[in-house]
N, C-alpha and C positions, 0 to 999 in steps of 0.2 A: 644490633638493629634488626628489625623484623622486615621480611619481604611480604608480609601478609597484606598490607594495605599501603598503597601509594596514591597520591593525588598529583596529576600531571597538568601543568599549565602549558598547553600546546600553542595557544594563540589567544588574542583578545585582551591582553593587559598592556598598559602604557600606550594604548591606541584606541581608536574608535572603529569597531567592526571586526569581522572575521573571528567570531567567538568560537572557540573549540577547547574543551577541557576533557580530562579523562580520569577515571577512578579505576585503579587496578586492585583486584582482590585475588591474591594468589596468582593463578595463571590466566585469569579472565580480566579483560579490559572493557570498561563501559565508557564509550565516548559520548560526551554531552555537547550537542550542537555541532554544526559543521558549516560555518559561515564564510562570507567573503567581505571584502571592503573595496570601495572604489578608490582609485589612485588620486593622489594630489598632483599638482602641476609639475612636481619634480620627476615624476615617473613617466617620461616621454614615451608615448605610443602604447603604454600598458592599458589593457582593457579593465582587468580586475586583479585583485591580489587575494590569494587564498592561503590557508595554513600550509605548513611544511609537509609535502607528500612523502618525505623520507620516513616519517613516523609509521606510515602504513607499510612501507617496504620492510621496516624492521619488526613491526609488531602486528601487522595485519592479520596473521593467523591466530592471534590471541584475542582479537576484538570480537566480543559477543554481540555487539549491536551499537548503533548510533541512535541516541535518544534526543528528539527535537523538542524544543520548548514552544516555538511558534513559527509562523510562516514568513517571516521577513528574511531578506537576503543575508543579513548579518548572522542568521542562524542556520539557513538551509542552502546558501549560495554555493558552497563548495561541493555539494553532493554530486553534481554531474561529473566532476573530475575524479572524485573518489570512486564512484560506482562504475566509471569507465574501466577501471583496472581491478577492483576488488569487489567480490560478491558478499557484501556485509548487510545483514538485516537492518532495516530502518524502522523506528517506532515514533509515532506522533499522533496527535488528535486528527479527527476526520478532515478538518479544513487544512491543517498543516500538511498532511500527507498529499492532499489534492494540489496544493500550491507547490509542494516539492516535486510532484510528478510533472507539472508544467515546466519547471526549471530543468529537470533532468531530460525530458523528451525534447526540449528546445535544442539541447546540445547533442543528444543522441536519440534520434527518432526510433531506432530499433531496440532501445533498451526496454526490456519487459518489466512488468510491475510486481513480480512475485517477491521482491525483496521488501516491499512496503507493508507495514503492519499498522492498522488503525487501533488505537487504544483510547481510553478516556480517564478521567480523574479517579475512577473507581477500580482501575486495572492494577493488578500487582503481578509481575512476571518473575517466576522462579528460575534461577540459573544454578549452576553447580555450587558456586561459592558465595553467592549473594542473591538478593532479590531487588527488583526495581519497582517503585510505585510513583504516583504522580499527585499533584494538587493544582486546583484552579488558581490562576493569577489574573490580575487586571493589567492589560496592555492595550495598545491601539488596534489590535486585531483580536477577534474572538477566538475562543478555544485555546488560549495560551495556558501553558502548564509549567509548573516547577517539577523538578525531578528529585527523587530520594533514592539513594543507593543504600540498602540495608545490609550492613556487614557485621560479622561477629564482634568487631571492635566498636561499633556504634554506627550511627547514621551519618551519611554525607549528603548534604542538601545543596542543590543548585537552584537558585531562584529564577534564572533566565532574566529577561527584561520584565520588570514589574513596577507597579505602584499601588497605592490604596485609594479607592474612590467608592465610598459607600453608596453613591447614587448611580453607579454603573448598572447597565443591563445585566440580567442573570448570567448570560453567556460571556460576560466580560468581568464578572465579579470574583474577587479573591475569596477563597473558602477559609474563613477564619477558624471554624471548628476543626477542619482538617489540620491546620497548622498546630492547634493545641494537641491533637493526637500525635503528631510527629514529635513534638517536644517531649511528650511522655515517654517515647521510646529511647530518648537520650541522643541528642545531636552532638556528634563528635566534631564535625567541621561544617561551616556554612560558606559557600561561594556566593557572594552577593553582588548584584548589579550596583555599579558605582557611577554611572555616566551622568547622573543629574544630582550628585551629592552636594554640589555647591549651592543649590537652590535652598534658601532658608525661609521660604514662604510656600504655602501650599499650592499645588496645582489647581487651576480652575477645574471645576467638575465638567464632565462631558455634557451635562445638561445645560450648563452655562454657555459652553462653547457653541452648542447647537442653536441656542436662542440668539447668540450674537451673530452667527452666520445668517440666520433667517432675517434678522434686522438689516444686515448689509445688503442682502438680495432685495428686500422690500424697498430700500432707499435708492437703489440703482435705477437710473432711467434708461440706460442702453444695454448693450451686450455685456455679459459677465464672462470673463475667462478665469477659471480657477486653476491654480497650480497646486497639486497635491501628489503624494506618493500613492501609487495604485494599491500597495499592500496595506495602507492605513485604512482599513475598511470602516473604522469608526468615523473617520473624516469623510470618506466617500458616502456613507449613509447620511451624514449630516448635510452634505451638499445636495443629495437627492431629495431629502426631506424638505430642505429650504426651497428647492426648485418647485416641488409639488405645492408647497404652501403659498407660493407667489405666482403660480400659473405659468411657469416656465418649463421648457423642454431641455433635455441634456444630451449633448453630443460627447461621446467618449473618444479621446485621442491619446495615442501613446502606444508603446510596443506591446504591453501586456495587460493593459487595463480591461479590455473587453473580455479576455479569457478569465481574469481574476474576478471581475464583477459577475459574469455569468456563472462561474463556478460557485461563488458565494450565494447567488440567487438560488441555484439548484439545491444547495445544501440548507437553505433557509436562514442564512446569516445576513442577507440583505433584503430589505423590503422595498420593492420598486413598483410603483403603480403602473398599470398597463398603459402603453402609449407614451410614457414619459421619456424613454430613450429614443433618440432619432438617429438615422443614418446620415452619412455625409451628403448624399444626393438630396436629402430633405432640407439641408441647411439654408439654401437660397429661398425656400418657400416659407420659412418661419421668421416672423418679424424679429429684429434684433432685440427689442425690449422684452421678447419672450424666449430668449436664447441663453443657455449656459453651456460653455465649452469646458469640459473637465480635462485638463492636460496633465498627463503623468510623465511624459518624457520617455527617454531611453534609459534603461537600467535604473529606473526609479528616480531619475534626476530630471525634474520638470523645468528647471531654470534655463537650461541651454535651449530647450524648445521655445520658451518664451522669448529668448533673444532672437531666435530665427523668425518668430512671428513679428517682432519689432523691426527687424531688418529686411522684411519681405523675402525671406529665404525658406519659410515653412511651406511645405507642399500643399497645405489646405487653407491655412489661416493667416491673415495679415491684420495686425493691430492698427486701428485707425482712431480718429477723433471720436470721443464718446464712449470708448471701451473702458470698462473697469476691470483691472487685473487684481484678483484677490489671491495673495500668496498664503495658502492655508496650511503651511508647514512651519514648524519652528526650526529655523536653520541652525546647524551646528556652527561652532566657531570657525571651522575650516571653510565654510561657504558663505560667511557673512559678507565678505567682499564681493562675491558673485551676486548676492542679492542686491547690493547697492548698485553695481554696474547694470544689472538687469532692470532695476527700477528706473534708472536714468534713461536707458534705451526706450523703455515703454513711454515715458513722458515725452521724449523726442518724437515718438511716432504719433503722439496725440492722445494717448491713454492716460489713465490715472491708476495709482497703486494703493492698495490697502494690505498691510501685513498683519496677519492674525497674531503673531508673536509679539508685536509692539503694543498691542492693546490688551492682551491678557496672557498670563503665563500658563502654557499648556504643554505637557510632555507625557510621553508614554512611559517615562522612567521615574524611579523613586526619588523623592526629595530627601534631604538629610534627615528630616523627621520620619519619613517612611522607612528609611534604613534602620533607624533606631527602634522603630516599632517592630520591625521584623526580628531584630536581635533580641528584643524583650520577649517576643512571642516564642522564639525557638530556643533561646538560651544555649547557644552553641559553646562548646569548650574552646574551639579555635575558629578564627574568622579569616577568610582569604578574600579580600576585595578583588573583583574582576570586572570586566566590561568597562573600561574607562582609561583616560590618560593618567599619567603618573601622579599629577597633583590631586586628581580625584581619588586615587587609591589612598593617598596620604590623608585626604579629608575624611574618608571612611574610617581610617584608623583613629583619627581624633574623635569622631562621633562615637565609635565603639568604646573608647576610654571614658567618654562622658556617661555611658550607661553602666560603667563599673567593670568593664572587661579589662584584664591586665594587658599592658602594651606588648608583653612578650608573646601573647597568644594571638596577636594579629600579624599576619605575614604579608609583606609587600613583595610581590614576585615580579618576574619578567618572563617573557615567552621562552620556553625551554626549561623552566625550573621544574623540579620534581621534589615533592615533600613526602617522606616516608614516616609512617607512624611507628615510634619506638615504644613497644608495650611496657618494657621494664621501667622506663623513665616517664611514661605517659606523656610523651611529647611528639610533636611533629618536627622532624629534622630534615635538613636539606640533603638530598641524595644526588646521584649522578644525573647530569643533564640529559634531557631527551630532545629530539629534533624540534626546533622552534623558530626556524627562519621563514621568511616570506617566500611563497612560490608565485612568480609573476605569470599572468596569462596574457599573451599577445596573439590575437587571432586564434588559430587552432593550436598554437604552441603552448605547452604546459611546462613551465620551469626552464625553458631554454633561453630566457633572457636574464642575465645577471647584472651585477654592478658595473662590470666593464662595458657591456653593451649600453647600459643606461648612461654611463659617463660619455660614451661616444655620441649618443643621441643628443645629450645636453650640449656638447661642444658643437655638433653640427647645427643645432638650432641657434646657437649664439654666433659662431664665427664661420660656419660653412666648411667646405672641403676643398683641398688643393691637390690636384692629381698631376703626377710627373711620369711620363712614359719615355723610355730610352732603350735602344738596341745596341748591344755590345758584342765584340769578339773577344772571348775570354782568353783564347790561346795567343792571339796577336796583341792582346791588351790594347784594344783601340775601340773607340766609339764609332759604330757603323753609320748611324743616322743621327741627325741633330735631335736632341731631346725635345719632346713636345710637352707643354704645360697648359693646363686649363683649370678652371675653378667654378664652383657653384656656391652661391651664398656667401662669398668671401669679399671679392672686389669686382667692380665693373671692368671687365677685361679691356674694352676699347679705350678706356680712360687711364689705363695703367700699363701701357706698353713697356715702359722702362722697368717697372717692377718685374714683369714677366721675362724680359731679356736678361736682367740680372739674376733671376732665379735659375735660368738655364745655365748660366756660368757657374752658379753654386753647385748645380748638379754635376757639371763637367769636372769641377775641381774635386768633388767628393769621389768620383769614379777614378780619376787619375791617381789620387792619393791611395785608393784601394788597390790599384794595379801595381803599385810599388811594393806591396807586400809580397813576400815569397810564396805564401799559400793563399790562393783565392778563396774567399768565403762569401757565398750568396747572401746569407742572412746579415753578415757584417756590412756588406755593401749597401743593402737596403736600409739598414739601421743608420748608417752614416749619411745617406741621402736624406732620410727622414729627419735626423737630428739637425743636420746643417740647414735644411730648409726651414725647420721650425724656428731655429734661432734667427735666421735671416729675416723671415717674414714677420716675426714678432718685433724685431728691431726696426723694421721699416713701417709697420702698420699698428703695432701694439695690440695685435690680435693673435689668437691661437687656433687657426683652422685645423681640421683633421688632415694630415698629410698622408697621401697614399702614393708611394712609389711603385711603379710597374716596370720591372727590368726584364728584357727579353734577350736571348742569346742566339746568335747566328751559327748554324751548322755549316762550317766552311766547305766541306765536300759537296753538299747539296747546293750551297751558294755558288761555288765555281761551276758546277754542272748547269745550273740555271743560266749563269752568265754566258757559258759557251753555247748553249742552245740558242740564246737570244742573238749572240754574235753571228752564228751560222745562219740563222733565219734571215738576219738583216743582209748578210752577204748574198744569200740566195735570191732575195727579193731584188737586190741591186743588179745582180747578174741577169735576172729575168727581164729587165727593162731593155737590154741590148740584144738584138736579133743575131743569131749565129749563122754562118755561111751554110751550115748543114741543116738549117731549119731552127725553129724556135725550140729551145731547150726548156723542158719542164723543171722547175726548181721548187724548193720548199715543200709545202704541203701538197701541191699539185703533183710534184714528182713522186712523192711517197705514195699518193693515191693511185697514180698511173702504174707504178711498179706492182702494187698489190693486185690491181685489176688484171694485170698481165699474167701474174702467177696463179691466180685463182682458177680452179677447174670450172668448166662450162656449166656444170650442174649447180654451181654456187656453193658447194660444200667444201670445206677445207680438207687437207690431206689427212690420212689416218693419224690420230694423236694430236692434231693441230686444233687449238681452241678457236672458235669464232672470235673475230675482233670485238673487243668490249666497247661499250659506249664510252664516250669521252668523260673522264672524271672531272668534277669541279670541286672547289673547296678552297681551303687556305693554302697559301704558297708553301711549297715544300722546303724552302730554304730557311725557315725560322721555326724555332720551338720556344715555348714559353719557359722563362727561367723560373726558379723557385721563388715563391712569394712568402 
């Protein structure tokens, strides 16, 4: 087997989003896209998911560059986390680089831009062992590119997200002549978009979509609220054009839409008439029948913002009677339920809903026929379906076989797979795996949330937490204080006194059983309490809360000293209440203070070597120390 050429599937197969692949030529690695995906409901508290950062720990010094196909989060979203730790050059079209900078600087405002390199479809970059060139593709954002890695063994082509639409604007159009040139060079392997492979009818052209949106606007009598993704600049342009054609003004709402729109306007990718966009403070002065609100939501997800509008929890907008909500995105299977729930909430608030996807099929991704066209144009020796769920990868394999490609030349992979080219056999063969796990992002933490944490979060969300606190004397083998129990999200404590009392007895029994062992073990004691409580609580309630035992140990020497001080003080205070024949005797703190004042020199300074009296210390009692947890 040769180590001259390897194709690494780092992320983006058997799933939707976080696309990242790599081509290794000798000791140089070319990374193709670096995306993220948004979590589903099973990933409690997770903000986003990115590819495995372990790859860069192992191979970062070999990476010659990251080559971006377009400016959507599934292709650029992981960059902030990669560039936080590794100085790797990034290459992309003018718009893609500007959108990438917005993402990176949002996470790290101090990050400089010297790693970003603007290229276009005519660029070819020479490296030691290979060269990289590009070609125009059609997607929902302009300046989208495919990537070609030219190697001594043949060309490796990565389509990125693509489709064919002959009616698309020039800055959206696939360069068919360039594809023919690439085919003439001999395509060894094609990594093809698979995410819309099941569609067996053509996408509606963007001209048709634009006309449809304009008609929706023309027929609306009240305010229009449009839900769309900020990075889908094609759709944003259509909304702006429809508003201009019907005499409406547009308010942009959402985390990133203003930055993205103004960046696209500056670069000439969006045409916006003067005065069409309005600010929030102008909203009350513009008649509702002349208003369009473009809502893009947080992290590219507008549906949750629509729900807030319907529930009167949005900071600016409340949906009311007469509003038309136009969902201008084609929802994935993962969010179809969310669309239905959102629509129901809008109707309850008095609005109506129109979904673009229910009236015409539109997608930025290749249909089955588009994929077959790409295979026919490039004539690759090997095909690797990427960017899609498992069933979609299999669908692409079937489509390839229909074009005459041998089934053995189509590789269904999973994240972490590595395919090496064996020159003697002229075959791609499976090689040692590379890092391909998910990296979870929770707040500022990168990869510090794993499956165990997610499982705990799931249990907490389902059955809550049960906390048991107890103080023991290990040497005397006795419980010093009655165990305390409480819970959150498990049961209503006031209505379950018996359950709580019985739980305390379970804790006592577990501790006494542990005391009977010859050798005391903290971890075993805590585990026994946890296990016994889990069994008892499940038996009583049929629920599995997270059980958290907190065991503290008393330090006997300090405990006795504290008890003695307390007893002495109490005796002194009692004695101070009875006058003596020789006068009133100062006791307790007063006696101590009097003695110190009597000994102190008149100048107020202590004797040589004597430290001034320190201020009284406050804090935790000295008689206890936390046991091991």
